[in-house]
C-alpha positions as a Markdown table, in Angstrom:
| # | Residue | x | y | z |
|---|---|---|---|---|
| 1 | Unk | -13.2 | 22.6 | 2.4 |
| 2 | Unk | -11.3 | 22.2 | -0.9 |
| 3 | Unk | -10.4 | 18.7 | 0.2 |
| 4 | Unk | -14.0 | 17.8 | 0.9 |
| 5 | Unk | -15.1 | 19.3 | -2.4 |
| 6 | Unk | -12.5 | 17.2 | -4.2 |
| 7 | Unk | -13.6 | 14.0 | -2.5 |
| 8 | Unk | -17.2 | 14.8 | -3.3 |
| 9 | Unk | -16.4 | 15.3 | -7.0 |
| 10 | Unk | -14.3 | 12.2 | -7.1 |
| 11 | Unk | -17.1 | 10.0 | -5.8 |
| 12 | Unk | -19.7 | 11.8 | -8.0 |
| 13 | Unk | -17.7 | 10.7 | -11.1 |
| 14 | Unk | -17.2 | 7.2 | -9.7 |
| 15 | Unk | -21.0 | 6.8 | -9.1 |
| 16 | Unk | -21.8 | 8.4 | -12.5 |
| 17 | Unk | -19.3 | 6.1 | -14.2 |
| 18 | Unk | -20.7 | 3.0 | -12.5 |
| 19 | Unk | -24.2 | 4.0 | -13.6 |
| 20 | Unk | -23.2 | 4.5 | -17.2 |
| 21 | Unk | -21.3 | 1.3 | -17.3 |
| 22 | Unk | -24.2 | -0.7 | -15.9 |
| 23 | Unk | -26.6 | 1.0 | -18.3 |
| 24 | Unk | -24.5 | 0.1 | -21.3 |
| 25 | Unk | -24.3 | -3.5 | -20.2 |
| 26 | Unk | -27.9 | -4.0 | -19.4 |
| 27 | Unk | -29.5 | -1.9 | -22.0 |
| 28 | Unk | -27.4 | -2.8 | -25.1 |
| 29 | Unk | -25.2 | -5.8 | -24.5 |
| 30 | Unk | -27.0 | -8.4 | -22.3 |
| 31 | Unk | -30.1 | -8.6 | -24.5 |
| 32 | Unk | -28.1 | -9.7 | -27.5 |
| 33 | Unk | -25.5 | -11.7 | -25.4 |
| 34 | Unk | -22.7 | -9.3 | -26.5 |
| 35 | Unk | -19.7 | -9.5 | -24.1 |
| 36 | Unk | -16.9 | -7.0 | -23.5 |
| 37 | Unk | -14.9 | -9.6 | -21.5 |
| 38 | Unk | -14.0 | -9.4 | -17.9 |
| 39 | Unk | -16.2 | -10.1 | -14.9 |
| 40 | Unk | -19.3 | -8.7 | -16.5 |
| 41 | Unk | -18.8 | -11.1 | -19.4 |
| 42 | Unk | -18.6 | -14.1 | -17.0 |
| 43 | Unk | -21.7 | -12.8 | -15.3 |
| 44 | Unk | -23.6 | -12.7 | -18.5 |
| 45 | Unk | -22.7 | -16.3 | -19.3 |
| 46 | Unk | -23.8 | -17.5 | -15.8 |
| 47 | Unk | -27.0 | -15.4 | -16.2 |
| 48 | Unk | -28.0 | -17.2 | -19.4 |
| 49 | Unk | -26.9 | -20.7 | -18.3 |
| 50 | Unk | -27.9 | -20.7 | -14.6 |
| 51 | Unk | -30.1 | -17.6 | -14.3 |
| 52 | Unk | -27.7 | -16.1 | -11.7 |
| 53 | Unk | -28.1 | -12.2 | -11.6 |
| 54 | Unk | -25.2 | -10.5 | -13.2 |
| 55 | Unk | -25.1 | -8.0 | -10.3 |
| 56 | Unk | -24.5 | -10.8 | -7.9 |
| 57 | Unk | -21.8 | -12.5 | -10.0 |
| 58 | Unk | -19.9 | -9.3 | -10.5 |
| 59 | Unk | -20.1 | -8.4 | -6.8 |
| 60 | Unk | -18.9 | -11.7 | -5.6 |
| 61 | Unk | -16.0 | -12.1 | -8.1 |
| 62 | Unk | -14.9 | -8.5 | -7.7 |
| 63 | Unk | -14.9 | -8.6 | -3.9 |
| 64 | Unk | -12.8 | -11.8 | -4.1 |
| 65 | Unk | -10.3 | -10.1 | -6.5 |
| 66 | Unk | -10.3 | -7.0 | -4.4 |
| 67 | Unk | -9.5 | -9.0 | -1.3 |
| 68 | Unk | -6.4 | -10.5 | -2.9 |
| 69 | Unk | -5.4 | -7.5 | -5.1 |
| 70 | Unk | -6.0 | -4.4 | -3.0 |
| 71 | Unk | -2.4 | -4.2 | -1.9 |
| 72 | Unk | -1.4 | -3.4 | -5.5 |
| 73 | Unk | -3.4 | -0.2 | -5.3 |
| 74 | Unk | -2.3 | 3.2 | -4.0 |
| 75 | Unk | -3.7 | 3.9 | -0.6 |
| 76 | Unk | -5.9 | 6.7 | -1.9 |
| 77 | Unk | -7.4 | 4.3 | -4.4 |
| 78 | Unk | -8.5 | 1.5 | -2.1 |
| 79 | Unk | -11.8 | 3.0 | -0.8 |
| 80 | Unk | -12.6 | 4.5 | -4.3 |
| 81 | Unk | -12.2 | 1.1 | -5.9 |
| 82 | Unk | -14.3 | -0.6 | -3.3 |
| 83 | Unk | -17.0 | 2.1 | -4.0 |
| 84 | Unk | -16.7 | 1.5 | -7.7 |
| 85 | Unk | -17.2 | -2.3 | -7.2 |
| 86 | Unk | -20.2 | -1.8 | -5.0 |
| 87 | Unk | -21.9 | 0.9 | -7.0 |
| 88 | Unk | -21.4 | -0.9 | -10.4 |
| 89 | Unk | -23.0 | -4.0 | -8.9 |
| 90 | Unk | -25.8 | -2.0 | -7.4 |
| 91 | Unk | -26.6 | -0.2 | -10.7 |
| 92 | Unk | -26.4 | -3.5 | -12.6 |
| 93 | Unk | -29.3 | -4.7 | -10.5 |
| 94 | Unk | -31.2 | -1.4 | -10.8 |
| 95 | Unk | -30.8 | -0.8 | -14.6 |
| 96 | Unk | -32.0 | -4.2 | -15.6 |
| 97 | Unk | -35.5 | -2.8 | -15.0 |
| 98 | Unk | -34.9 | 0.1 | -17.4 |
| 99 | Unk | -35.8 | -1.8 | -20.5 |
| 100 | Unk | -33.4 | -2.9 | -23.3 |
| 101 | Unk | -32.5 | -2.5 | -27.0 |
| 102 | Unk | -32.4 | -5.6 | -29.3 |
| 103 | Unk | -33.2 | -4.4 | -32.8 |
| 104 | Unk | -29.8 | -4.3 | -34.3 |
| 105 | Unk | -26.7 | -6.2 | -33.1 |
| 106 | Unk | -24.2 | -3.7 | -34.7 |
| 107 | Unk | -25.9 | -0.7 | -33.1 |
| 108 | Unk | -26.1 | -2.5 | -29.8 |
| 109 | Unk | -22.4 | -3.4 | -29.8 |
| 110 | Unk | -21.3 | 0.1 | -30.8 |
| 111 | Unk | -23.4 | 2.0 | -28.3 |
| 112 | Unk | -22.9 | -0.6 | -25.6 |
| 113 | Unk | -19.1 | -0.3 | -26.1 |
| 114 | Unk | -19.2 | 3.5 | -26.0 |
| 115 | Unk | -21.2 | 3.5 | -22.7 |
| 116 | Unk | -19.0 | 0.9 | -21.1 |
| 117 | Unk | -15.9 | 2.8 | -22.2 |
| 118 | Unk | -17.3 | 6.1 | -20.8 |
| 119 | Unk | -18.3 | 4.4 | -17.5 |
| 120 | Unk | -14.9 | 2.8 | -17.0 |
| 121 | Unk | -13.1 | 5.9 | -18.1 |
| 122 | Unk | -14.9 | 8.2 | -15.7 |
| 123 | Unk | -14.2 | 5.8 | -12.9 |
| 124 | Unk | -10.5 | 5.2 | -13.6 |
| 125 | Unk | -10.1 | 9.0 | -14.2 |
| 126 | Unk | -10.6 | 9.4 | -10.4 |
| 127 | Unk | -8.0 | 6.7 | -9.5 |
| 128 | Unk | -10.7 | 4.1 | -8.9 |
| 129 | Unk | -11.8 | 0.8 | -10.6 |
| 130 | Unk | -14.9 | -1.2 | -11.0 |
| 131 | Unk | -12.8 | -4.4 | -10.5 |
| 132 | Unk | -12.7 | -7.1 | -13.2 |
| 133 | Unk | -9.9 | -8.1 | -15.5 |
| 134 | Unk | -7.6 | -5.3 | -14.4 |
| 135 | Unk | -7.4 | -6.7 | -10.9 |
| 136 | Unk | -6.8 | -10.2 | -12.1 |
| 137 | Unk | -4.1 | -8.9 | -14.5 |
| 138 | Unk | -2.4 | -7.1 | -11.6 |
| 139 | Unk | -2.2 | -10.3 | -9.6 |
| 140 | Unk | -1.0 | -12.4 | -12.6 |
| 141 | Unk | 1.7 | -9.7 | -13.4 |
| 142 | Unk | 3.1 | -10.3 | -9.8 |
| 143 | Unk | 3.4 | -14.0 | -10.6 |
| 144 | Unk | 4.7 | -13.6 | -14.2 |
| 145 | Unk | 6.3 | -10.1 | -14.3 |
| 146 | Unk | 7.7 | -10.4 | -17.8 |
| 147 | Unk | 4.2 | -10.2 | -19.2 |
| 148 | Unk | 2.7 | -6.7 | -19.0 |
| 149 | Unk | -0.6 | -5.9 | -17.3 |
| 150 | Unk | -2.1 | -4.7 | -20.6 |
| 151 | Unk | -1.3 | -8.0 | -22.2 |
| 152 | Unk | -2.9 | -10.0 | -19.3 |
| 153 | Unk | -6.0 | -7.8 | -19.6 |
| 154 | Unk | -6.2 | -8.5 | -23.3 |
| 155 | Unk | -5.8 | -12.3 | -22.7 |
| 156 | Unk | -8.4 | -12.4 | -20.0 |
| 157 | Unk | -11.0 | -10.5 | -22.0 |
| 158 | Unk | -10.3 | -12.5 | -25.1 |
| 159 | Unk | -10.7 | -15.8 | -23.2 |
| 160 | Unk | -14.0 | -14.6 | -21.7 |
| 161 | Unk | -15.3 | -13.6 | -25.2 |
| 162 | Unk | -14.3 | -17.0 | -26.6 |
| 163 | Unk | -16.0 | -18.8 | -23.8 |
| 164 | Unk | -19.1 | -16.7 | -24.4 |
| 165 | Unk | -19.1 | -17.6 | -28.1 |
| 166 | Unk | -18.7 | -21.3 | -27.3 |
| 167 | Unk | -21.4 | -21.4 | -24.7 |
| 168 | Unk | -23.9 | -19.6 | -26.9 |
| 169 | Unk | -22.7 | -21.5 | -30.0 |
| 170 | Unk | -22.7 | -18.3 | -32.0 |
| 171 | Unk | -19.6 | -17.0 | -33.6 |
| 172 | Unk | -21.4 | -13.9 | -34.8 |
| 173 | Unk | -21.7 | -12.9 | -31.1 |
| 174 | Unk | -18.0 | -13.4 | -30.7 |
| 175 | Unk | -17.4 | -11.0 | -33.7 |
| 176 | Unk | -19.6 | -8.3 | -32.4 |
| 177 | Unk | -18.2 | -8.8 | -28.8 |
| 178 | Unk | -14.7 | -8.0 | -30.2 |
| 179 | Unk | -16.0 | -4.9 | -31.8 |
| 180 | Unk | -17.6 | -3.7 | -28.6 |
| 181 | Unk | -14.5 | -4.5 | -26.6 |
| 182 | Unk | -12.3 | -2.6 | -29.0 |
| 183 | Unk | -14.6 | 0.5 | -28.9 |
| 184 | Unk | -14.9 | 0.4 | -25.1 |
| 185 | Unk | -11.1 | 0.3 | -24.7 |
| 186 | Unk | -10.6 | 3.2 | -27.1 |
| 187 | Unk | -13.2 | 5.3 | -25.4 |
| 188 | Unk | -11.7 | 4.6 | -22.0 |
| 189 | Unk | -8.2 | 5.5 | -23.2 |
| 190 | Unk | -9.5 | 8.7 | -24.8 |
| 191 | Unk | -11.1 | 9.8 | -21.5 |
| 192 | Unk | -8.2 | 8.9 | -19.4 |
| 193 | Unk | -5.4 | 10.7 | -21.3 |
| 194 | Unk | -7.5 | 13.4 | -23.0 |
| 195 | Unk | -5.6 | 13.1 | -26.3 |
| 196 | Unk | -2.1 | 12.6 | -24.9 |
| 197 | Unk | -0.3 | 10.1 | -22.8 |
| 198 | Unk | 1.8 | 11.8 | -20.2 |
| 199 | Unk | 3.3 | 15.1 | -19.0 |
| 200 | Unk | 6.8 | 16.0 | -17.9 |
| 201 | Unk | 6.9 | 18.5 | -15.1 |
| 202 | Unk | 9.9 | 20.6 | -14.1 |
| 203 | Unk | 9.7 | 22.4 | -10.7 |
| 204 | Unk | 12.0 | 25.1 | -9.4 |
| 205 | Unk | 11.4 | 25.9 | -5.8 |
| 206 | Unk | 13.2 | 26.7 | -2.6 |
| 207 | Unk | 11.2 | 23.9 | -0.9 |
| 208 | Unk | 12.2 | 21.2 | -3.5 |
| 209 | Unk | 12.9 | 18.6 | -0.8 |
| 210 | Unk | 9.4 | 19.0 | 0.8 |
| 211 | Unk | 7.7 | 18.9 | -2.6 |
| 212 | Unk | 9.6 | 15.8 | -3.7 |
| 213 | Unk | 8.8 | 13.9 | -0.4 |
| 214 | Unk | 5.0 | 14.5 | -0.9 |
| 215 | Unk | 5.1 | 13.4 | -4.5 |
| 216 | Unk | 7.0 | 10.2 | -3.6 |
| 217 | Unk | 4.7 | 9.4 | -0.7 |
| 218 | Unk | 1.2 | 10.5 | -1.9 |
| 219 | Unk | 1.4 | 10.1 | -5.7 |
| 220 | Unk | 3.9 | 7.3 | -5.7 |
| 221 | Unk | 5.7 | 8.8 | -8.6 |
| 222 | Unk | 9.4 | 9.0 | -9.1 |
| 223 | Unk | 11.2 | 12.4 | -8.8 |
| 224 | Unk | 14.6 | 13.3 | -10.2 |
| 225 | Unk | 16.7 | 16.2 | -8.9 |
| 226 | Unk | 18.6 | 18.1 | -11.6 |
| 227 | Unk | 21.4 | 20.5 | -10.8 |
| 228 | Unk | 20.5 | 24.1 | -11.9 |
| 229 | Unk | 22.0 | 27.6 | -11.6 |
| 230 | Unk | 20.0 | 30.8 | -11.6 |
| 231 | Unk | 22.0 | 33.3 | -13.6 |
| 232 | Unk | 19.8 | 36.2 | -12.3 |
| 233 | Unk | 20.7 | 35.6 | -8.6 |
| 234 | Unk | 23.7 | 33.4 | -9.2 |
| 235 | Unk | 22.5 | 30.7 | -6.8 |
| 236 | Unk | 22.8 | 26.9 | -7.2 |
| 237 | Unk | 19.6 | 24.9 | -6.9 |
| 238 | Unk | 18.1 | 21.5 | -7.6 |
| 239 | Unk | 15.3 | 21.4 | -10.2 |
| 240 | Unk | 12.8 | 18.6 | -9.8 |
| 241 | Unk | 11.7 | 16.6 | -12.8 |
| 242 | Unk | 8.7 | 14.3 | -12.7 |
| 243 | Unk | 6.7 | 12.3 | -15.3 |
| 244 | Unk | 3.0 | 11.9 | -14.5 |
| 245 | Unk | -0.1 | 10.9 | -16.4 |
| 246 | Unk | -2.3 | 13.8 | -17.6 |
| 247 | Unk | -5.0 | 13.1 | -15.0 |
| 248 | Unk | -2.5 | 13.5 | -12.2 |
| 249 | Unk | -1.5 | 17.1 | -13.1 |
| 250 | Unk | -4.1 | 18.7 | -10.9 |
| 251 | Unk | -3.0 | 16.7 | -7.9 |
| 252 | Unk | 0.7 | 17.5 | -8.6 |
| 253 | Unk | 0.0 | 21.2 | -8.9 |
| 254 | Unk | -2.0 | 21.2 | -5.7 |
| 255 | Unk | 1.0 | 19.6 | -3.9 |
| 256 | Unk | 3.5 | 22.2 | -5.4 |
| 257 | Unk | 1.3 | 25.2 | -4.4 |
| 258 | Unk | 0.7 | 23.9 | -0.9 |
| 259 | Unk | 4.5 | 23.8 | -0.3 |
| 260 | Unk | 5.6 | 26.9 | -2.3 |
| 261 | Unk | 3.1 | 29.3 | -3.9 |
| 262 | Unk | 6.0 | 31.0 | -5.7 |
| 263 | Unk | 7.3 | 27.8 | -7.3 |
| 264 | Unk | 8.2 | 28.0 | -11.0 |
| 265 | Unk | 6.6 | 25.1 | -12.9 |
| 266 | Unk | 7.0 | 24.0 | -16.5 |
| 267 | Unk | 4.7 | 21.4 | -18.0 |
| 268 | Unk | 5.2 | 19.8 | -21.4 |
| 269 | Unk | 3.7 | 16.9 | -23.4 |
| 270 | Unk | 5.4 | 13.5 | -23.4 |
| 271 | Unk | 4.4 | 11.2 | -26.3 |
| 272 | Unk | 5.7 | 7.9 | -24.9 |
| 273 | Unk | 7.0 | 6.6 | -21.6 |
| 274 | Unk | 8.5 | 3.2 | -20.8 |
| 275 | Unk | 8.8 | 2.1 | -17.2 |
| 276 | Unk | 6.9 | 1.2 | -14.1 |
| 277 | Unk | 3.5 | 2.9 | -14.0 |
| 278 | Unk | 3.5 | 3.6 | -17.7 |
| 279 | Unk | 3.9 | 1.5 | -20.8 |
| 280 | Unk | 5.4 | -1.9 | -20.1 |
| 281 | Unk | 6.7 | -4.0 | -22.9 |
């Protein structure tokens, strides 16, 4: 029952995030041709030049990227990401009938950026994605591994914004698009990490082997065994140490409790982590 409840909550956030994302794009950004880069930015250009619906463009491009990039996702994220792609395209089609704001370009870029950031953040928080530049960045990183995923995303979004400005022949739009992109990325980061970047978790348990195996298989996170000695009972043991993102703590704790309800767990903040799955430079 708990598993069903968790799945329902995850998909609720994915659907809600997709809706907020679509609303931000259609209500604030599209009317004033403001781009936040990525696939939606490409869709907006094609909409104004060829009258192709943004929802159709994003669906086609994202499905194409998903087909080639789904192997880079964790198994638990594949269906969630597919749902994020489908729902975001669906809501892009629905919310275009909700009306729009076009009075002030600064207000539109700020509020549009906030809504896009919230939408993406809520979706990514549940290990999903709405597709776009992050998928393209993952594939490019496989080809050119010495350039980080974050750098590729920045390059892709910047190129899309530059193309938008050139097509619309309006450098003011480019300026406000950069503002909107910056705001959306900051809001997404804030939602994802809730004020900190990562957590270090130390686990002392008689079932350390079983716990480590599940973490490695289901969370795809590294686990280090550290020799320890309990001075109360005088027994030797292996303490597990794992670095995870803040949003992964509930999953990790659920794994620990399922294998050993009496496990002793220490969680502390980590300000910066370099390595696979974290900051890449």
